[in-house]
C-alpha positions in Angstrom: -4.2 3.3 -11.0 -7.0 5.7 -12.0 -7.0 9.0 -10.1 -4.6 8.2 -7.3 -1.4 6.7 -6.1 -0.5 3.0 -5.8 2.5 1.9 -3.8 3.3 -1.9 -3.9 5.9 -3.7 -1.9 6.5 -7.4 -2.7 9.0 -10.0 -1.6 10.0 -13.6 -2.4 9.7 -14.9 1.1 7.3 -17.5 2.5 4.3 -15.0 2.6 1.4 -15.4 4.9 -1.6 -17.7 5.2 -5.0 -16.3 4.3 -6.0 -16.4 8.0 -2.8 -14.4 8.9 -3.5 -11.9 6.1 -6.9 -11.2 7.5 -5.5 -10.4 11.0 -2.4 -8.3 10.1 -4.1 -5.0 10.8 -5.2 -6.0 14.3 -3.0 -4.5 17.1 -0.8 -7.0 18.8 -0.9 -9.5 15.9 2.5 -10.7 14.8 3.1 -13.3 12.1 6.9 -13.4 12.1 8.0 -14.3 15.6 11.7 -14.6 14.5 12.3 -10.9 15.1 11.4 -8.6 18.1 8.3 -6.5 17.8 4.9 -5.7 19.3 2.5 -6.2 16.4 1.7 -2.5 16.0 3.4 -1.4 12.8 0.9 -2.6 10.2 -2.0 -1.7 12.5 -0.7 1.9 12.7 0.0 2.0 9.0 -3.5 0.9 8.3 -5.0 3.5 10.6 -3.0 6.3 8.9 -3.8 5.2 5.4 -7.5 4.8 6.0 -7.6 8.2 7.9 -6.6 9.8 4.5 -9.3 7.9 2.6 -6.9 5.2 1.3 -6.6 1.5 1.5 -3.9 -0.9 2.7 -4.3 -4.4 1.3 -2.2 -7.6 1.8 -1.8 -10.7 -0.3 0.6 -12.9 -2.1 2.9 -11.5 -4.8 2.0 -12.9 -8.2 5.5 -12.1 -9.5 7.7 -13.2 -6.6 5.5 -15.6 -4.7 5.9 -14.0 -1.3 4.2 -11.3 0.6 2.5 -8.3 -1.1 1.4 -5.0 0.5 -0.4 -2.3 -1.5 -1.3 1.2 -0.4 -3.8 3.2 -2.5 -4.2 6.9 -1.8 -6.8 9.1 -3.5 -5.8 11.8 -6.0 -7.7 14.4 -4.0 -5.3 13.8 -1.1 -2.3 14.1 -3.3 -3.5 17.3 -4.9 -4.2 18.9 -1.5 -0.7 18.1 -0.1 1.4 18.5 -3.2 3.1 21.7 -4.4 1.5 23.0 -7.7 4.6 22.2 -9.8 4.6 18.6 -8.6 0.8 18.2 -9.0 1.1 19.4 -12.6 3.9 17.0 -13.3 2.0 14.1 -11.7 -1.1 14.9 -13.7 0.9 14.9 -16.9 2.5 11.6 -16.0 -0.9 10.1 -15.2 -2.2 11.3 -18.5 0.7 9.6 -20.3 0.0 6.3 -18.5 -3.7 6.5 -19.3 -2.8 6.9 -23.0 -0.1 4.1 -22.9 -1.0 1.6 -20.2 1.8 -0.7 -19.1 
């Protein structure tokens, strides 16, 4: 990712329908009724991520076929909350990936 942090979580389960994916960040919405819950977790996570200028996206995993969640956070946020030694290390790592993309 250019100038930021990307965290991706994927699984090989049944995934969600497109309609369910659209509703996942609404409070009280639960797709998996097999386990207890209140439908607040992803809504709260979405609120936190967007409050920091990031995005939370849901979809289907290309690699595994199941659910995919991706959190993107801007580099300005990382720089503001990261100790200088880690920020320098992260910048160096980002530069290496820019020169040698995966």
